[in-house]
N, C-alpha and C positions, 0 to 999 in steps of 0.2 A: 898659511892660504886663502885661499880671496874663497870671496864668497855672493854663488852666487845670484845665487834673490841679493845682497846690495847693492848688487852688477848691477838688474831691472830693472828694480827701482832708480839708479840712475839715469838709468836711458828714459826711464818712464819718466823722469821729476824733470830730466831733457828734453824735449820731445813738447812736454805740455807747457815751461817754460817758455821756450822759441817759438810754440802756440802767442804768446800774450806779448812776443821780443821780435816780429820777424827781420828786421833789422839786423838781429846779433844773430854771429856765426853754432850753431850748436857742437863746434867744436870747443869755443871761446866759455861758451855754458858749459857745461864737460869737462874741462877741466877746475872749475870754479866749482861741479858739483861734486869731480874726482879728489881734491884738494883738501877735509875737513876726515876721508873715509880711505889714504890713497894706498893704504899699511892693507885694509881687507879689503880693496875690494879686486875683481880683473880688472884692469885697465884695455887692454891688448880687445878679452871680449864688449865690451863699451866703446868704446872706436871702431871696430867692427859693427857693432853694429844698429851705431847710431851712421853712420859712414850708405851700411847695405841697407840701413829702412830713407834714409833720405834717397837714394838714387830710386827704389822703391814704391813711392808715397802712392802716388796715382794709384799700380798695379796695386799697393796691398787697403788699398780705400774701395776699390767696382768689388775687392772681394770679398767685406762688409757689405754694398748693395749691398750684395748681391743673399748675401747669408742675411741678415737682413734688412729686405727690402721694404717693411714698413716702418725705418727706421735708414733716413737721406743722413747720409755721412753728418750732413752742413748744421743738424737734429743734430744731433747724437752728442752730448752732456762731455766737452775740452775733456777728462779724464780716464771715460769709460774711453775714449776711441781713440784716445795714444797712450792705457794699456791692452787695447785689440788692435793695435800698428806694433807693435814690442809682440804680443804669442800669434797673433795672425805671419809674424815675418816670422819667428823660433819657427815655430808649427807647418809653413808651409816652405820655407824658402833653409833654412838653416839649418832643419833634421834630423839636429846631429843633439838633440834632447826629447827623450822618451815626452808623445806629445802626451797622456795622462797629469805625466808632470809640468809641461806647455802652461795645460790649461789648468793641473790640480794653482803654476804656480800666479797667474792670473787675476784670478776666482777670490786665491788672498789676500794680493795686491789690492783685491779692487772693494774689497772687506773693509782694508785699514785708507783706503787713500779716498774711494765713492763717498756717495751714497746710500739709504738703502736699501736700493736695488738695483744695483750696479756687478757686485755681487753674480745675479741673479741672469743675467742682463747678455753681460760677458761669457758665463759660464753656460748658457744656446748661442749663443756668435760660435762661441770654437768648438761647444757640443755637434749644431754643425756641418760646422768646416770639415773633425776630424772625422768625421760620420764614414762623407766622401771619399775620403782621403785613400788611400790605399792599405796605407798602413794599416783602417779599423777593418776594410774590406776582409785582407790576411789571415790580424786576429781574430780575430769572428769567423776565419772561416779551421783555423783551426782550435776554435773554440767545440765546431759541435760536429768535426772530424774527431776531434779526442773523445763527444759524447758518445758516442755510436762505436766508440773502442774497447766502451766501458769490456770491465767481464762481468760474465756469469759469473753470481759462489754458488760450488756443485752443491748437491743434494749431501743430506746427511747420506748415509743407510750404518744402519745398523755393523755390516764390517769392516766398512772403515772404522780405525782409530781416532779421533780428535792430532793426533798428529801427523797420520799424511791428509786430513781435510788440513788441515792451516799449510803445508807442504801447496797444495796444490791451488791457492788461493796464492 
């Protein structure tokens, strides 16, 4: 079975390496990174993600800039920027993965590969984006409705047995 976490790491590492080797092709870099983990990774996910992220990289960077206006993209640490690019792609463009999973994965990857504050920065940017997403708004609405619809517990009176009281709840 393919390991999605490992596949995300390979996507992130390939994009990160491309930042330092702009004349290389992303697929040659990815091919080398995949080769060590061929049996464990989701090659289809890696290739599709890399192709889509490259096509949308300007839009993804613009989204990151708006979510972190005090940090111009070119000033964000390369590893943090790369982690954010993968996560923003999954969060806003791929949308097959639950948002909280995307955010959690990105934060965990930032803890491993980033600096001391990377995970906090990545979490803050992605939380900002998620709170603007319709899936978050719908989730919050459901939580609100659920809290409004909580049933009241009937008052105990001597005429009701405990069994009857239990049936009402």
